[in-house]
ZADRENDREN-124164 format. One record per residue (C-alpha): residue in one letter; chain; x, y, z. Coordinates in steps of 0.02 Angstrom, whole numbers, padded with zeros to 5 digits. Each point is the difference from the previous one (the first is absolute). Layout:
<r type="A" mol="A" u="X" v="Y" w="Z"/>
...
This chain:
<r type="M" mol="A" u="-01113" v="-06583" w="00074"/>
<r type="K" mol="A" u="-00101" v="00056" w="00169"/>
<r type="E" mol="A" u="00178" v="00039" w="00076"/>
<r type="A" mol="A" u="-00003" v="00147" w="-00103"/>
<r type="F" mol="A" u="-00191" v="00084" w="00025"/>
<r type="R" mol="A" u="00067" v="-00029" w="00202"/>
<r type="A" mol="A" u="00148" v="00118" w="-00017"/>
<r type="L" mol="A" u="-00081" v="00118" w="-00112"/>
<r type="N" mol="A" u="-00107" v="00151" w="00110"/>
<r type="K" mol="A" u="-00124" v="00134" w="-00030"/>
<r type="E" mol="A" u="00145" v="00121" w="-00055"/>
<r type="N" mol="A" u="00051" v="-00127" w="-00127"/>
<r type="F" mol="A" u="-00155" v="-00028" w="-00099"/>
<r type="E" mol="A" u="-00030" v="00194" w="-00002"/>
<r type="Q" mol="A" u="00172" v="-00001" w="-00073"/>
<r type="L" mol="A" u="-00050" v="-00126" w="-00135"/>
<r type="S" mol="A" u="-00190" v="00080" w="-00024"/>
<r type="E" mol="A" u="00104" v="00163" w="-00021"/>
<r type="F" mol="A" u="00124" v="-00064" w="-00117"/>
<r type="R" mol="A" u="-00133" v="-00096" w="-00123"/>
<r type="Y" mol="A" u="-00127" v="00167" w="00012"/>
<r type="Q" mol="A" u="00153" v="00096" w="-00082"/>
<r type="M" mol="A" u="00060" v="-00137" w="-00111"/>
<r type="R" mol="A" u="-00205" v="00004" w="-00057"/>
<r type="R" mol="A" u="-00008" v="00175" w="00010"/>
<r type="F" mol="A" u="00152" v="00015" w="-00136"/>
<r type="E" mol="A" u="-00053" v="-00116" w="-00100"/>
<r type="R" mol="A" u="-00165" v="00069" w="-00033"/>
<r type="F" mol="A" u="00081" v="00149" w="-00034"/>
<r type="S" mol="A" u="00108" v="-00103" w="-00135"/>
<r type="E" mol="A" u="-00122" v="-00068" w="-00087"/>
<r type="Q" mol="A" u="-00127" v="00156" w="-00033"/>
<r type="A" mol="A" u="00177" v="00092" w="-00039"/>
<r type="T" mol="A" u="00019" v="-00145" w="-00143"/>
<r type="Q" mol="A" u="-00180" v="-00024" w="-00070"/>
<r type="D" mol="A" u="00019" v="00209" w="-00019"/>
<r type="E" mol="A" u="00120" v="-00017" w="-00093"/>
<r type="G" mol="A" u="-00070" v="-00138" w="-00125"/>
<r type="I" mol="A" u="00096" v="-00153" w="00066"/>
<r type="T" mol="A" u="-00024" v="-00114" w="00144"/>
<r type="P" mol="A" u="00090" v="-00036" w="00163"/>
<r type="L" mol="A" u="00079" v="-00149" w="-00064"/>
<r type="Q" mol="A" u="00070" v="00084" w="-00164"/>
<r type="Y" mol="A" u="00052" v="00132" w="00107"/>
<r type="L" mol="A" u="00078" v="-00127" w="00113"/>
<r type="L" mol="A" u="00105" v="-00070" w="-00185"/>
<r type="L" mol="A" u="00059" v="00154" w="-00040"/>
<r type="L" mol="A" u="00068" v="00061" w="00153"/>
<r type="H" mol="A" u="00073" v="-00200" w="00026"/>
<r type="I" mol="A" u="00075" v="00048" w="-00189"/>
<r type="K" mol="A" u="00086" v="00173" w="00020"/>
<r type="G" mol="A" u="00058" v="-00070" w="00212"/>
<r type="Y" mol="A" u="00098" v="-00161" w="-00058"/>
<r type="P" mol="A" u="00156" v="00044" w="00067"/>
<r type="D" mol="A" u="00145" v="00015" w="-00115"/>
<r type="R" mol="A" u="-00126" v="00014" w="-00156"/>
<r type="D" mol="A" u="-00132" v="00078" w="-00062"/>
<r type="W" mol="A" u="-00077" v="-00164" w="-00077"/>
<r type="A" mol="A" u="-00058" v="-00138" w="00100"/>
<r type="T" mol="A" u="-00031" v="-00205" w="-00084"/>
<r type="I" mol="A" u="-00189" v="-00056" w="00017"/>
<r type="G" mol="A" u="00088" v="-00116" w="00169"/>
<r type="E" mol="A" u="00058" v="00123" w="00104"/>
<r type="L" mol="A" u="-00168" v="00094" w="-00006"/>
<r type="A" mol="A" u="-00087" v="-00151" w="00048"/>
<r type="E" mol="A" u="00110" v="00008" w="00146"/>
<r type="R" mol="A" u="-00027" v="00183" w="00034"/>
<r type="L" mol="A" u="-00178" v="-00016" w="-00022"/>
<r type="Q" mol="A" u="-00009" v="-00161" w="00074"/>
<r type="A" mol="A" u="-00118" v="-00092" w="-00129"/>
<r type="Q" mol="A" u="00011" v="-00131" w="-00114"/>
<r type="H" mol="A" u="00120" v="00020" w="-00158"/>
<r type="H" mol="A" u="-00183" v="-00032" w="-00132"/>
<r type="G" mol="A" u="-00074" v="00160" w="00101"/>
<r type="V" mol="A" u="00157" v="00094" w="-00023"/>
<r type="V" mol="A" u="00025" v="-00045" w="-00185"/>
<r type="A" mol="A" u="-00211" v="00057" w="-00026"/>
<r type="L" mol="A" u="00007" v="00158" w="00105"/>
<r type="V" mol="A" u="00146" v="00042" w="-00135"/>
<r type="S" mol="A" u="-00082" v="-00052" w="-00159"/>
<r type="R" mol="A" u="-00141" v="00134" w="00092"/>
<r type="C" mol="A" u="00124" v="00139" w="00081"/>
<r type="E" mol="A" u="00067" v="-00021" w="-00223"/>
<r type="A" mol="A" u="-00159" v="00026" w="-00059"/>
<r type="L" mol="A" u="-00003" v="00168" w="00051"/>
<r type="D" mol="A" u="00177" v="00033" w="-00055"/>
<r type="L" mol="A" u="00085" v="-00015" w="00164"/>
<r type="V" mol="A" u="00126" v="-00136" w="-00011"/>
<r type="R" mol="A" u="00067" v="-00085" w="-00106"/>
<r type="R" mol="A" u="00083" v="-00169" w="-00022"/>
<r type="K" mol="A" u="00160" v="-00056" w="-00043"/>
<r type="S" mol="A" u="00088" v="-00155" w="-00038"/>
<r type="S" mol="A" u="00164" v="00003" w="00121"/>
<r type="V" mol="A" u="00177" v="-00002" w="-00097"/>
<r type="V" mol="A" u="00078" v="-00096" w="00132"/>
<r type="D" mol="A" u="-00143" v="-00133" w="00035"/>
<r type="R" mol="A" u="-00124" v="-00021" w="-00130"/>
<r type="R" mol="A" u="-00114" v="-00080" w="00120"/>
<r type="Q" mol="A" u="-00018" v="00165" w="00101"/>
<r type="V" mol="A" u="-00102" v="00131" w="-00054"/>
<r type="E" mol="A" u="00036" v="00173" w="00061"/>
<r type="V" mol="A" u="-00147" v="00129" w="00024"/>
<r type="H" mol="A" u="00073" v="00170" w="-00005"/>
<r type="L" mol="A" u="-00117" v="00142" w="-00015"/>
<r type="L" mol="A" u="-00068" v="00112" w="-00140"/>
<r type="N" mol="A" u="-00022" v="00212" w="00015"/>
<r type="T" mol="A" u="-00180" v="00004" w="00042"/>
<r type="G" mol="A" u="00046" v="-00123" w="00144"/>
<r type="E" mol="A" u="00127" v="00085" w="00038"/>
<r type="K" mol="A" u="-00101" v="00164" w="00043"/>
<r type="I" mol="A" u="-00153" v="-00085" w="00082"/>
<r type="L" mol="A" u="00126" v="-00059" w="00117"/>
<r type="A" mol="A" u="00096" v="00140" w="00026"/>
<r type="R" mol="A" u="-00158" v="00111" w="00055"/>
<r type="L" mol="A" u="-00061" v="-00158" w="00109"/>
<r type="A" mol="A" u="00170" v="-00001" w="00089"/>
<r type="E" mol="A" u="-00036" v="00166" w="00037"/>
<r type="L" mol="A" u="-00173" v="-00006" w="00074"/>
<r type="H" mol="A" u="00056" v="-00165" w="00088"/>
<r type="Q" mol="A" u="00139" v="00116" w="00076"/>
<r type="A" mol="A" u="-00063" v="00135" w="00058"/>
<r type="E" mol="A" u="-00135" v="-00108" w="00088"/>
<r type="L" mol="A" u="00128" v="-00127" w="00084"/>
<r type="K" mol="A" u="00079" v="00161" w="00087"/>
<r type="S" mol="A" u="-00183" v="00074" w="00047"/>
<r type="L" mol="A" u="-00012" v="-00184" w="00070"/>
<r type="S" mol="A" u="00185" v="00024" w="00082"/>
<r type="G" mol="A" u="-00020" v="-00042" w="00192"/>
<r type="S" mol="A" u="-00148" v="-00086" w="-00015"/>
<r type="F" mol="A" u="00072" v="-00151" w="-00096"/>
<r type="R" mol="A" u="00120" v="-00090" w="00143"/>
<r type="V" mol="A" u="00012" v="-00174" w="-00019"/>
<r type="P" mol="A" u="-00076" v="-00076" w="00170"/>
<r type="Q" mol="A" u="00116" v="-00071" w="00142"/>
<r type="V" mol="A" u="-00050" v="-00166" w="00059"/>
<r type="D" mol="A" u="00088" v="-00089" w="00165"/>
<r type="F" mol="A" u="00024" v="-00180" w="-00002"/>
């Protein structure tokens, strides 16, 4: 690990710092935008990952756990909270009854659409400043 520190120069640290700063600014924006819609940032991410799952409009609990980098039981609880808000609904898979599919409901779709527009506009405003740092080893 000490070798990696020797490979980094001041510019590398400045780039890493700037990247983390811009990432945190975006996260803070996202936290506020979601709260203004009456949901939590994690609930927004759940809705986003359902809608954005490749090749279909639903995702399983396991797939969502992977996307959220969360424990399976934590995602089950999150889905339950979103169900209580009429944002999503669970459905047993027709193909494999052991799997649970999570689908967006109209309320979830509408909130997600508004938030996605805001997030896209914010990302555009950050373009150019949100660069991945280059580190030479």
